[in-house]
C-alpha positions in Angstrom: -10.8 20.7 -30.6 -10.3 17.5 -29.2 -8.0 15.8 -30.1 -8.2 11.6 -29.2 -4.4 10.7 -29.0 -1.9 9.5 -26.9 1.1 11.4 -26.4 4.2 8.3 -26.2 7.5 9.8 -25.3 10.1 9.6 -27.9 12.3 7.4 -25.7 10.1 4.7 -26.0 10.9 4.9 -30.0 14.4 6.1 -29.4 15.6 3.5 -27.2 13.1 1.0 -25.9 11.3 -0.1 -29.0 14.6 -2.6 -30.0 15.2 -3.6 -26.4 11.7 -4.3 -24.8 10.0 -7.5 -26.3 6.3 -7.4 -27.3 4.5 -8.0 -23.9 7.0 -5.3 -22.2 6.0 -3.4 -25.1 2.3 -4.1 -24.7 2.0 -3.2 -20.9 4.4 -0.3 -21.7 2.2 1.6 -23.9 -1.2 0.7 -22.1 0.4 2.2 -19.1 1.2 5.2 -21.2 -2.6 5.3 -22.5 -4.0 5.1 -18.9 -2.1 8.3 -17.9 -1.1 10.3 -20.4 -3.9 9.3 -23.0 -6.9 10.6 -20.3 -6.9 14.1 -19.2 -7.1 14.3 -15.2 -10.5 15.1 -14.0 -9.4 16.9 -11.4 -7.3 19.6 -13.2 -9.2 19.1 -16.2 -6.5 20.7 -18.3 -3.5 18.2 -17.3 -2.9 14.5 -18.5 -3.3 12.0 -15.2 -0.1 11.1 -13.7 -0.8 7.5 -12.6 -4.0 5.1 -12.9 -5.1 2.1 -11.4 -5.1 -0.7 -13.9 -5.6 -4.0 -12.8 -3.6 -7.4 -13.7 -7.0 -8.7 -15.9 -7.4 -5.1 -17.8 -3.5 -5.5 -18.6 -4.2 -9.1 -20.0 -7.5 -8.1 -22.0 -6.2 -5.3 -23.3 -2.5 -6.8 -24.2 -3.9 -10.2 -25.1 -1.1 -11.6 -23.1 -0.9 -14.2 -19.8 -1.3 -13.0 -16.6 2.2 -14.9 -15.8 3.8 -12.8 -19.1 2.2 -9.6 -17.4 3.8 -10.2 -14.6 7.1 -10.8 -16.3 6.5 -7.6 -18.3 5.9 -5.3 -15.1 8.7 -6.8 -13.6 11.0 -6.0 -16.3 9.7 -2.5 -16.9 10.3 -1.5 -12.9 13.9 -3.6 -13.0 14.3 -1.2 -16.5 13.0 2.2 -14.5 10.3 2.7 -17.1 7.5 2.2 -14.8 7.0 2.8 -10.9 3.6 0.7 -9.0 2.3 1.9 -6.1 -0.1 0.7 -3.2 -3.1 2.5 -3.0 -1.6 4.3 0.4 1.5 5.8 -2.2 4.0 3.1 -1.5 6.6 1.9 -3.9 6.3 -1.5 -5.1 9.4 -1.7 -6.8 9.8 -5.7 -6.3 7.4 -8.5 -7.3 7.3 -9.7 -3.3 5.9 -6.1 -2.2 3.5 -6.1 -5.1 1.9 -10.0 -4.3 -1.5 -9.4 -2.6 -2.0 -5.8 -3.2 -5.8 -5.2 -3.5 -5.0 -2.2 -6.4 -1.9 -1.7 -8.0 -1.2 2.1 -9.2 0.5 2.4 -12.5 3.1 5.5 -13.8 5.4 6.4 -15.9 9.3 6.5 -13.9 11.7 9.6 -14.5 13.4 8.2 -17.5 15.8 10.6 -17.7 18.5 8.3 -18.4 18.4 5.0 -20.8 20.8 2.1 -21.1 22.4 1.5 -24.3 24.8 -0.6 -25.8 28.6 0.8 -26.6 31.0 -1.9 -27.9 29.3 -5.0 -25.7 29.8 -2.6 -22.4 26.4 -1.3 -20.9 26.6 2.4 -19.8 24.1 4.9 -18.8 24.0 7.9 -21.3 21.8 10.9 -20.7 18.8 10.9 -23.4 18.8 13.9 -25.6 15.9 15.8 -23.9 15.9 19.8 -24.4 16.1 21.9 -21.1 12.6 22.4 -20.8 12.5 18.4 -20.0 14.9 18.4 -17.3 12.2 16.4 -15.3 10.4 14.0 -17.6 7.1 12.8 -16.4 6.1 16.6 -14.7 7.3 18.8 -17.6 6.0 16.3 -20.2 2.6 17.0 -19.4 3.2 20.8 -19.1 4.5 20.8 -22.7 1.4 19.1 -23.8 -0.8 21.5 -22.2 1.4 24.1 -23.5 1.0 22.5 -27.0 -2.4 22.0 -27.2 -2.7 25.7 -26.2 -0.8 26.9 -29.0 -2.5 24.4 -31.4 -5.9 26.3 -30.4 -4.7 29.7 -31.0 -3.2 28.6 -34.4 -6.9 27.4 -35.6 -8.5 30.3 -34.1 -6.2 32.3 -35.7 -6.5 30.4 -39.3 -10.1 30.8 -38.9 -9.8 34.4 -38.6 
């Protein structure tokens, strides 16, 4: 059974939905769709960890200007929600490092902690993630695969 859905981490809704501007949210959701929304062709059962996404693709898919996209990428990397890598795997964490790169690869960053406001003071608070999700990006894929297997077993059980 092919379920055409993209799993979006709860932290996007629980923490970042109210913090991110529309362009930032759109870019984040496009990256989630292009990674977690696709099965990795090499493994066939796991979701993609990263994907090459051109600036023109981000402009087209989001409906935002190239400048808005670049600003959104800067904010998302500063908030440690995404990581941008070069073709060689080098982390491009600043606009200067990204400038002039032929291809940019995007992936979700390790989002085990989120910045939240508490009485006007900013502090880092651990997200509520069950113990099986100690490493957000890696374990999310495993959990999705496990859930998919459970869903198949349930469906087969129901048909019998």
